C-alpha positions as CSV (number, residue, x, y, z in Angstrom):
1,M,0.2,0.0,0.2
2,N,1.0,3.6,-0.6
3,N,1.7,5.6,2.1
4,N,1.6,8.7,0.1
5,S,-1.9,8.2,-0.6
6,K,-4.4,10.7,0.5
7,Q,-7.5,9.8,2.9
8,I,-10.9,11.1,1.2
9,Y,-13.1,12.8,3.6
10,N,-16.6,14.0,2.5
11,Y,-17.9,17.2,3.9
12,T,-20.6,19.5,3.9
13,V,-19.5,23.1,2.8
14,L,-22.2,26.0,2.4
15,L,-21.6,28.9,0.3
16,E,-23.4,32.2,0.3
17,K,-23.0,35.1,-2.0
18,E,-21.9,38.0,-0.5
19,E,-23.7,41.4,-1.2
20,D,-20.4,43.1,-2.1
21,G,-19.6,40.4,-4.6
22,G,-17.8,37.3,-4.3
23,Y,-18.5,34.2,-1.9
24,H,-17.9,33.1,1.6
25,A,-17.7,29.4,1.9
26,F,-17.8,27.4,5.3
27,C,-17.6,23.7,6.6
28,P,-20.1,23.3,9.5
29,I,-18.7,20.4,11.1
30,L,-15.1,21.9,11.1
31,K,-15.7,24.8,13.7
32,G,-13.8,28.0,12.4
33,C,-13.2,26.3,9.1
34,H,-14.5,29.3,6.6
35,S,-12.8,31.0,3.5
36,Q,-13.7,33.3,0.6
37,G,-13.2,34.0,-3.1
38,D,-14.0,36.3,-5.8
39,T,-15.7,33.7,-8.0
40,F,-17.5,30.5,-7.0
41,E,-14.6,28.5,-8.5
42,E,-12.1,30.3,-6.5
43,T,-14.4,30.1,-3.4
44,I,-14.6,26.2,-3.8
45,D,-10.5,26.0,-4.1
46,N,-10.0,28.1,-1.2
47,I,-12.6,26.2,1.1
48,T,-11.1,23.1,-0.4
49,E,-7.4,23.8,0.9
50,A,-8.9,25.5,4.3
51,I,-10.1,21.8,5.1
52,E,-6.8,20.1,3.9
53,L,-5.0,22.3,6.3
54,Y,-7.6,22.0,9.1
55,L,-7.4,18.1,8.8
56,E,-3.6,18.4,8.6
57,S,-3.6,20.2,11.9
58,L,-5.8,18.2,13.7
59,K,-3.6,15.0,12.4
60,A,-0.4,17.0,13.4
61,D,-2.1,17.4,17.4
62,S,-3.3,14.0,17.4
63,Q,-7.1,15.2,17.5
64,P,-9.9,12.8,16.1
65,I,-11.0,13.7,12.5
66,P,-14.8,14.5,12.6
67,K,-16.9,12.3,10.8
68,E,-20.1,13.8,9.3
69,D,-23.5,12.5,9.6
70,P,-25.6,14.9,7.9
71,V,-29.7,15.5,8.3
72,F,-31.1,18.0,5.7
73,K,-34.5,19.4,6.2
74,S,-35.8,21.9,3.7
75,F,-38.3,24.6,5.0
76,H,-40.6,26.4,2.7
């Protein structure tokens, strides 16, 4: 097995369009994990990098990696 292979995690990310342009993104299960970007694509790239760094930090500190068990409910 290759030790350089990355573990894949799936997390919910919420994106909000900002009033003054651009987007704000955050991952609710990773407290404080936020990012932004001028375009949708840039925001996705930035939050992906933020999540990777967040997980690296948890691993470096021997902290558990959160597992998500999402429940979605739409309100009308």
